[in-house]
N, C-alpha and C positions, 0 to 999 in steps of 0.2 A: 503493501500498499504505500502510495505518495501524496502527499498534499502540499498544495501550492496555490495561491490565489488566482492564479489563468495561467492558461496555455496557447493564449493566443499568439505571442511572439514564438517565432520558430525555434530561436535557441532555448528556449525554456521548455519547448516542448518535446526538442529533441534531447536534452538534459533528464527531464523525467522520464522518458521511453527506455532511455538506456540504463538508466538506474534501476527502474524498475523490471525490464528486461531480465538484466543479468541477477537481480534478487532471485525471480521466478525461476530462471534457470538452475542456478544453485540448490535451490529448495526443491527443486522437482514440481513446481506449480505450474498448470496450464492457463491462470486467469491472474490478474492482475486488477488495482483499481486506483485511479487517480483521483482523489476528491478536490475540485477546485470551489470557488466562490460560488460561480453561476451556469458551469458551460457543463454540457451533457453531450457524450457523444459514445461510438464504439470502435476503438481500434484494433486491428490485427498485425501484431509484430512478432515475427520469427516463432510463429505457431503459438504464439500465446494473446489470449483473446483480454483486452484490457478494457475495462468500463470506466470513463470518464464521467462523474456525477456530481452535483453542486451537493453542497455540505447539508442542507436544509434536508435534502431528500437521503442523503445517508444517515440522518440521526431520526428520521422518521421511525 
């Protein structure tokens, strides 16, 4: 799981995806989550499904 305010900036998105993908591979996970302030999307990165969800939705 990664947490950041926004992933609108491509450098931030790249950094967050790299860290999360590396952690998932190390732990043998096929899913990861990035919690943001208000963004929501699905990303597939190196056979890992990453859910980007807004914090309010995560805490519901």
